[in-house]
C-alpha positions, 0 to 999 in steps of 0.5 A: 588137771591130770586124769586117768581111767582106773578100775577102782574098789570101795574098801570098807575101812573104820579106824583102828580104835573100833575093833567091833566096827572093823570086824563087821567091816571085813565081812562086806564084799565089795566089787571093782568098778571102772571110773574116770580119776582126776588128780591136781599137781597144785599142792594147796588144792585141798579134797575134791571130788576125784572119782567118777563112776563109769557104768554100762546101764544108763544112770537112772537116778533122777539127779544124775548127770552123765556123759556117754563115751565113745558111743555111735549109737547115741551120739549126741552133744553128751558124748566124749571121746576117749583115746584110744577107746577104752577096752570094754563094749560100749555104750559106757556112761560116765557119771558127773553126779553122783561123784566120789571124793576118794581117798587112795593109800599113798604107801601103795605103790601099785595104786599110785602108779595105776592112778598115774596111767595115761594109756586112755585120754579124753580128748582135749575137747571132751575133757574141757566140756566134762570139767564145765559139766563138773563145775556146773553140777549140783550136789551128789545127793540133793538135799531139799532144805526144810523149814518145818513149814510151808515157807521155803529156806532162804539162800543162806539159811542153816539147820543150826544143828552144829551150834549147839553141842546138845544137837551135836551128832558126835561123829568124830570126823571133821566134816559132816560126810564120811570119807572113803578109801578106794584101791586102785586095780588094773584094767585087766582085772575088770571083766567085759560085762562088768556090773557097777554096785558101788552106789549101793555099797557107798550108803552100807559103808557110810552107815557103818562108819556112822554106827560105829564112830560116835563118841563113846561107841567103843565104850558102849560095846565093850560095856555091854559085851562084858556085862552079857558075858559076865551074868552067868557067872554073877547069878551063879555066884548069888549076886542080888540084881535090884529090879525096878519096883513096878508101883500099882496104878492105884496107889495114891500119888504122894502129897506134894506139900507133905513129901517136900517138907524135908530138913533141906528144904529151906537150904534150897530155897535160900539158894538163887535158881541159876538158870531160871529162864529170865531172858538174858543178854550176853555181855561182851568185854570191851577188848572183844576177848573171852576172860581167862578161865580159871584153872583147876587146882585139884591134886592129880595123881602121878604114874607110880610104877613098881619098884623092882626088888633086890635081895629083900632084907627087911619086910615092913608090915601094915598092922591092918594086914594082921587083924581081921577088921573086915569080916566082923564089920560085915557080920555087924552090918548084915545084922543091921542091914539085912541083905535080903530086905535091902538088896545089898551084899555085905561086900557092898555094905563094907565098901559103904562103910569104909567110904563114909568113914574115910570121907568123914574123918579128918586128920584130928579124928576118925568119925564114930561108927555110930555116924558112919552107920547113920550115913548108910542108913540114910543111902538105904533109906532105912531107919535105925536106932543107935541102940542097934547100931551099938549093940551090933558093933559091939556083939559082932564087929570087934576086929580079930587076930588074924589066924596066919599072922603070927606064923607069917612073923615066925617064917619071916624070922626063920628065913633071915628077914627082919618083920617091922611094923608100920605105925599105920594103927594104934600100937596096942593092936600089934604089941602082942605079936612076938618077934615084930619090931615096933621101932617105927612107932613114935607119938606122932604115928600110930593113929588110925587118922593118918593121911597119905601125907604123914606116910610120905613123912614116915618114908623119909626116916624109915630107911635110916631106921632100918640101917640099924638092922643093916648098915648097908641095906637100900631102899630096894631091899626094904619091902612094904607089905599092905592092903592099903594101895593108896596111902601105903603102897603109892607113897612106899613106891614113890619113896623108892621101897618095893611093895606088896599089895594084899588084895584078899577076898572079902575085904575092903581091897578085893577089887581095889585097882588104881590105874596110876599105881603098880605094886611090885607083887599083888597077892591074895593071902599071907601065905603067898609073901614068902614063896615070892620072897624066896623064889624071884624067878616067878616074878613078872614086872607089872605093867607101867601105869600110864597118865593120859593128858585126855584123862588126868587122874584128879583127886577129890577130897583124898578119897576119889580118883577120876579115871576117864572124862565122861563130859565137860561143859564151860566149867563143868567136868564129869568123870568116871572115878574110883573110891581109892580105899574100896575100888567102888565105882563112882561118878564125879561132877566138878566145876571150877570156882569163878567169882564172876560165874554163878556156881551150879554144883552147891544149887544141884547138890541141894536138889540132890538132897531134896530128892534123897531117897526117891527110887531112880534118883542117884545116891549122893556120896559127898558134895562139897568144896575141894580146893577151888572146885565144887564137886558132887560124888554120886552112884556110878550109872551105866550107859545112857538112853542117847548111847544105848539108842545108838548101840541099837542101831537108832531105835528101840522097840515098843515094849523096851520104851514102854518099861523105860517110859513107866519108870520115867513117869514113876520117878518123875511123879516122886520128884514132882512129890517133892516140890521139884520140877526137872525142866531138862528131860532128855535121853542124856539125862537118863541112864541105866543103873550099874551092875547090880542096877543094870535093870533100873532106870535113873534120872540124874543132872538136876542143874536146871531143876526148880522148886515149884512149891513154896514150902512154907504156904504150899503155894504153886509158884506163879505163871509167867510169860516172856520166859527165855528157853529152858532145857534141850528144845528137841524134847521140850514141851510146846509150851516152852518154846512160846515163853511160857513158865514150865511146870509139872505138865511140861515135864510129863509131856517131854517125857512123851516126846522123848519116848517118841525119839527113842522108838522112831529115832528122829523127831520131824523137827530135827535138822529144819532151816532157819535164819537164826536159832530164835526162829528155829526154836519158835518153828519147832514149837510150831511144828509141835503144836500142828500138823506134823506132831499129829502125822507123828502120832499117826504113825506111832502106837495108839496110846501116844494120842491120849497120852499127849491129850491129857498132858496138853489139857493140863493147866498150869498149876494142875497135877498131871494123873500119873496113874492115867498115864502109866495105865495107857503104857501098861494098857499097850504092854498088856495088848501085846502080852508082854511081861515086865521082865526088864529084858531090854533091846540092848540085852535081847536084841530085836529086829534092828540088831546091835553094835555087837558084830554078831548082831549087826546085819549089813542091809540097805533098810538100816540105812539113815537117808542123807540129810545134810547136803554133800558135795560128794560121797 
């Protein structure tokens, strides 16, 4: 093994995909230091500590091991000889621990040459002494494993934190420790009386790396930044923002027996509870291999690039751009659901109408308007009679002619273009337009129920029809003009026709964007078409749409398209998505149907149906089966509390957790009132609302929920012991760890533990060592019952003590006093003089700052201690 003495400098380096982290890293100034560098000639030698720091001061860390270099004044058995002596005033101290596993850029020739410089060498005896000390040395940062009790961990015990995805730290590195990059400098660049600060710099850079490289960190930063920047504009536009409803603690708590009696309760009761806490013995395959997982059979979008036009001769006009259907429809919906009462803009109401109409429409029949409006009423929790719906639609909702439609047709004809109607609507809606060819209409088309498939079939005969106007016309000379990006523009582009997409303000397509479709032109008014056709010099080729292998654009029920994967399990996937007719954001969860595995999605959909109308529970847009998958489509939410905690650098302030905690209690109270217990309270299952609901907290993921109330008798489920663990151990109540059946008391206790976690950023039982997972779960339960929990409460705000006293005094069937618990939180708010302004830490940062570069402070007080044993820095 070769060695050399070098001057090195730590480079705060972060991946290119985290621009915010790189910006902070560029502000960190590090100093060069003297070091011994080892390099091995064996190509199979993988990543070892290779940089050992040399200081002018005696190492002071209690676990430091070191040698003295060329010192007469400190001659001892710990002295090493460098030949010739290093050109610095002695004594010098070479640390064996801590030591660094350093990376140097192999493309930097100057650094590589300096690392290979052998002007200064340890003599053979000294080098062998050093290698023996290195091999015998302990870890760089010794971490004493804890069991959470008085016993000592065994030699092969583990924390098991990496075994469960629920406890995974989410750091995007193969190893738990962070690798560091350095540059090598000449010895001449180090002053005689140099100071060594690298041991202070390493924790800062490590923390910076951990802060900015967890999964979805970049997306979280972009989301918060975009909302903050957009807020002044949205407020000036009169956008309606829905705040949490502050319920009075004097309100009577809802009666579960009354509230749970809903039409869907019998269906939920008939379904088996997929995860009931029964101890499960995993079955092994005889051949010792996993069964083959079923493959998704959902439709998937392909990239549809823009078709370049070539001297357009014929313009195919979608009748829907010639009639105004959306303006009158918004007026009718605003009459039925006044925006001031329901806190919904007319555009939001229109999007809901279009979505429910398209989801409920089949090839045979369009869903009647009355049924569509009923669906909106159910979504909003409103009660509307059929006469009001019919009168409003008759008086305000009739489509009208677009005032510029006839003018557009006349101008096209005047400039030599042939306008032809696309048979996408009933023929009588366009028969009144003079000069518009209706030749593409036939008995089999021209209906409102046309699917994307029927449009694909239409384009196959369109070219032959257009040749009657010009026998030499090609598909790239026929422009398709439509406001339907999904059914019309996509299929037309795939058939080789250039397209013009009308994204008009105030219509259903105003915010429509599908990442996989690139129309040739995107226009906002009818009047923009002719100038674009006449002057091709202004044409800009749209960006090529890209389909990512990591985010395949699955399509569900011909209405929703997945855009980005949020998470996945054994068979279930959770996605961000859009409605393909309005661009409204949604969340999708689906799983492949496997006869050998119980399906959780139908059960979860039934739970959501039972909770419909509960504030703090997201609305379900659609649920059912598509091909070989069961799916749920629900409201799109913002960041979850775990992401927000990390964005706020690990901890949330007291005011923020109080405002969040009261919303959690209000939501869980009404969930319990519907006869449901959640059984999986954790930060990943709470998320802030999206856009207009950005101040509201929502609870989601009901896969582990369960009816605790018999809807026919009103009786509470029986108490049972010997149950298997259910939920997430970190936040579960202490009862769950000892095999007791969870009930309402355990949900509220878990909320308290979750609030403690958000406040402190870490709980005492995280990372404890145990011989196996069952032993760890038992020990966590003991810690939640014992002194460690008492110590945690002692360093927490005072309201936590009576909070947990109430939770743990409850009997199995006893109803929690939600008003008492909310009063405790409100008392703390009042004590500090805080108002419920819903200004959380991520919008108005506290002392710790956030991950936005301008709010991130590089300081030792924000460095988390290293809890995992590292062989090296």
